[in-house]
C-alpha positions as CSV (number, residue, x, y, z in Angstrom):
1,M,3.7,-9.1,8.3
2,V,4.5,-11.2,11.3
3,L,2.3,-10.7,14.4
4,G,4.3,-8.4,16.7
5,D,6.3,-6.7,14.0
6,L,5.3,-3.2,15.1
7,D,7.7,-1.5,12.9
8,T,5.8,-2.5,9.7
9,A,2.3,-2.4,11.1
10,F,1.6,1.2,10.0
11,T,2.8,0.5,6.5
12,A,1.0,-2.8,6.1
13,L,-2.3,-1.6,7.5
14,G,-2.1,1.9,6.0
15,P,-3.8,5.1,7.3
16,P,-7.5,5.3,7.9
17,R,-9.5,6.4,4.9
18,T,-12.7,8.4,5.2
19,R,-15.8,9.3,3.2
20,P,-18.0,12.3,3.9
21,L,-21.2,11.4,5.6
22,F,-22.9,14.8,6.2
23,V,-22.5,18.2,7.6
24,M,-24.8,18.9,10.6
25,E,-25.7,22.3,12.1
26,I,-27.6,22.4,15.4
27,G,-28.7,25.1,17.7
28,V,-28.2,25.3,21.5
29,D,-31.4,26.7,23.1
30,R,-30.3,26.9,26.7
31,T,-27.4,25.7,28.9
32,H,-28.1,24.5,32.5
33,L,-25.2,25.0,34.9
34,I,-25.1,22.0,37.2
35,G,-21.7,22.3,38.8
36,G,-19.8,19.5,40.4
37,P,-16.9,18.6,42.6
38,A,-13.7,20.7,42.6
39,G,-12.1,20.8,39.3
40,I,-15.2,19.7,37.3
41,D,-18.0,22.0,36.0
42,R,-20.9,20.0,34.6
43,R,-23.5,21.6,32.4
44,V,-26.3,20.4,30.1
45,G,-27.1,22.0,26.8
46,D,-30.6,21.8,25.3
47,I,-30.2,21.1,21.6
48,G,-32.5,23.0,19.4
49,A,-33.6,22.2,15.9
50,G,-31.0,21.8,13.1
51,H,-30.4,20.2,9.8
52,F,-27.9,17.9,8.2
53,R,-26.9,17.5,4.5
54,G,-24.9,14.8,2.7
55,E,-24.7,12.8,-0.4
56,R,-26.3,9.7,1.1
57,L,-28.6,11.2,3.7
58,S,-30.0,14.6,4.6
59,G,-32.8,15.9,6.8
60,E,-33.5,17.7,10.0
61,V,-32.4,17.4,13.6
62,F,-35.2,17.3,16.1
63,S,-35.2,19.8,18.9
64,G,-35.1,18.2,22.3
65,G,-31.7,16.5,22.3
66,T,-29.2,17.2,25.0
67,D,-25.5,17.6,25.3
68,W,-24.1,16.7,28.8
69,Q,-20.8,18.5,29.2
70,I,-18.0,18.4,31.6
71,L,-15.5,21.3,31.8
72,R,-12.3,20.0,33.4
73,A,-9.8,22.0,35.4
74,D,-7.4,21.7,32.5
75,G,-9.8,23.6,30.2
76,A,-10.9,20.6,28.1
77,L,-14.6,20.3,27.5
78,L,-15.9,16.7,27.2
79,L,-19.2,16.2,25.3
80,D,-21.8,13.5,25.6
81,A,-24.7,14.3,23.2
82,R,-27.9,12.6,22.1
83,V,-30.0,13.8,19.1
84,V,-32.7,12.4,16.8
85,L,-32.4,12.8,13.0
86,R,-35.2,12.6,10.5
87,T,-34.1,12.1,6.9
88,D,-35.9,13.9,4.0
89,D,-37.5,10.5,3.2
90,D,-38.8,10.2,6.8
91,A,-36.4,7.7,8.3
92,V,-35.7,8.3,12.0
93,I,-32.1,7.8,13.2
94,A,-30.7,8.1,16.7
95,M,-27.3,9.7,16.9
96,D,-25.1,9.9,20.0
97,Y,-21.6,11.3,20.2
98,T,-18.9,11.9,22.6
99,G,-16.1,14.3,22.0
100,I,-13.6,16.9,23.2
101,R,-13.1,20.6,22.6
102,V,-9.9,22.1,23.8
103,G,-7.6,24.9,22.9
104,P,-5.5,27.7,24.3
105,P,-7.2,29.5,27.3
106,T,-7.6,32.8,25.3
107,V,-9.3,31.0,22.4
108,M,-11.6,29.0,24.8
109,A,-12.5,32.3,26.6
110,R,-13.4,33.9,23.3
111,L,-15.6,30.8,22.4
112,A,-17.3,31.1,25.9
113,R,-18.1,34.7,25.2
114,G,-19.7,33.9,21.8
115,E,-17.0,35.6,19.8
116,P,-16.0,34.3,16.4
117,V,-13.0,31.9,16.4
118,E,-11.3,30.2,13.5
119,P,-11.9,26.4,13.7
120,S,-8.1,25.8,13.2
121,D,-7.4,27.7,16.5
122,Y,-8.7,24.8,18.7
123,Y,-9.3,21.1,18.7
124,F,-12.9,19.9,18.5
125,R,-13.5,16.2,17.6
126,T,-16.4,13.8,18.1
127,S,-17.1,10.1,17.7
128,P,-20.7,9.6,16.6
129,R,-22.7,6.4,16.6
130,F,-26.0,5.7,14.9
131,A,-29.0,3.4,15.4
132,T,-32.1,2.9,13.2
133,V,-34.4,0.1,12.1
134,D,-35.1,1.7,8.8
135,P,-33.8,-0.7,6.1
136,R,-32.7,2.1,3.9
137,Y,-30.2,3.3,6.5
138,E,-29.5,0.3,8.6
139,W,-25.9,0.4,7.2
140,L,-25.4,3.3,9.7
141,N,-25.7,0.7,12.5
142,R,-22.4,-0.9,11.3
143,I,-20.1,2.0,10.7
144,V,-17.5,3.9,12.7
145,A,-17.6,7.7,12.2
146,V,-15.6,10.7,13.3
147,G,-16.6,14.4,13.4
148,I,-14.7,17.6,13.2
149,G,-16.6,20.4,15.0
150,H,-16.7,24.2,15.0
151,R,-18.5,26.1,17.8
152,R,-20.3,29.2,16.5
153,P,-22.4,31.6,18.6
154,A,-25.7,30.0,17.6
155,G,-24.4,26.4,18.1
156,P,-22.0,23.9,16.6
157,I,-21.5,22.7,13.1
158,Y,-20.0,19.3,12.5
159,S,-18.4,17.6,9.4
160,I,-19.1,13.9,9.9
161,F,-17.1,11.2,8.1
162,E,-17.4,7.5,7.8
163,I,-14.2,5.6,8.5
164,L,-13.7,3.1,5.6
């Protein structure tokens, strides 16, 4: 492939491959309505305890994390969350993620009311990052990950994948 040959770049590089990292369930204890300028509604969700399970790491999510959210006038919800994970073998890992949740207004209204909604009815994606000093999990410091989310009444559930 010659640099600049954009027609063959997708074929030469291929599509991204993923490997499951874990599934994470968290609770939302309380949401603080902050507000903002016209067209932006800011709120902060207190993240409750949760858990995560995967082939290479599993454990609990500490309560006390937060999810800073911006609800835009176009209906998109932007997420900026910080949580702390503790693995079953006592490693502590910081996880932060940004993301977006958006869908048809009727679906988003049902989510806001806490009604059940099929995950395929809206778009909910995240981009997690990790940080730890534990040598058993320091490989997390050097990966790119993506998440697919689903908002349930008690809180979200995420399937997190490592991009290979």
